[in-house]
Wavefront OBJ file of the C-alpha trace (Angstrom):
o trace
v -22.318 -4.491 -1.761
v -22.703 -2.903 1.654
v -24.248 0.353 2.790
v -22.969 2.509 5.633
v -23.044 6.152 6.650
v -20.847 9.201 7.040
v -20.629 10.530 10.575
v -21.422 14.089 11.620
v -17.695 14.978 11.490
v -17.151 13.290 8.109
v -15.971 9.951 9.529
v -16.421 6.874 7.376
v -17.756 3.702 8.947
v -17.066 0.664 6.765
v -19.054 -2.417 7.793
v -17.331 -5.090 9.869
v -17.249 -7.546 6.938
v -15.270 -5.082 4.826
v -12.879 -4.182 7.671
v -12.178 -7.867 8.260
v -11.693 -8.608 4.567
v -9.166 -5.759 4.239
v -7.478 -6.449 7.572
v -8.426 -3.021 8.919
v -8.163 -2.532 12.655
v -7.669 0.343 15.066
v -4.698 2.567 14.125
v -4.151 0.781 10.773
v -3.020 3.268 8.122
v -4.929 3.464 4.847
v -4.498 5.247 1.530
v -7.393 7.090 -0.097
v -7.736 7.949 -3.761
v -10.580 8.989 -6.004
v -11.139 7.347 -9.394
v -14.097 8.328 -11.525
v -15.996 9.737 -8.537
v -15.345 6.560 -6.501
v -13.446 6.479 -3.245
v -10.783 3.754 -3.137
v -9.451 2.778 0.295
v -6.362 0.575 0.541
v -4.609 -0.616 3.697
v -0.945 0.352 4.016
v 0.997 -2.827 4.785
v 3.321 -2.820 7.773
v 7.014 -3.614 7.354
v 6.392 -7.072 8.810
v 3.623 -7.713 6.271
v 5.875 -6.578 3.431
v 8.705 -8.867 4.531
v 6.346 -11.872 4.530
v 5.520 -11.284 0.859
v 7.698 -12.936 -1.795
v 9.851 -10.450 -3.722
v 8.315 -9.049 -6.883
v 11.668 -8.704 -8.635
v 14.591 -11.069 -8.513
v 18.030 -9.605 -9.118
v 21.322 -11.427 -8.817
v 24.089 -9.801 -6.828
v 26.040 -9.350 -10.057
v 23.106 -7.526 -11.684
v 22.724 -5.370 -8.581
v 26.396 -4.326 -8.646
v 26.247 -3.635 -12.403
v 23.163 -1.403 -11.993
v 24.751 0.342 -9.027
v 27.907 1.119 -11.064
v 25.777 2.458 -13.933
v 23.794 4.705 -11.606
v 26.973 5.973 -9.963
v 28.431 6.827 -13.363
v 25.264 8.694 -14.362
v 25.295 10.611 -11.076
v 28.862 11.815 -11.750
v 27.887 13.417 -15.066
l 1 2 3 4 5 6 7 8 9 10 11 12 13 14 15 16 17 18 19 20 21 22 23 24 25 26 27 28 29 30 31 32 33 34 35 36 37 38 39 40 41 42 43 44 45 46 47 48 49 50 51 52 53 54 55 56 57 58 59 60 61 62 63 64 65 66 67 68 69 70 71 72 73 74 75 76 77
């Protein structure tokens, strides 16, 4: 656990160890959310970072076309 401070304008200053662990650097976008009075900060991955990750869902081209047809039919209703 690390301790830091809030700046006079409300800025947050996470310690270097945390910034390095999360891959935070200048101009890196982050998401903030509050859960049970706790601030959660998550880095937003860049497109390049996302493309390096293995896909979370595998779909065959046949399954893709079937789902696409079904969605098209639903959209026509």
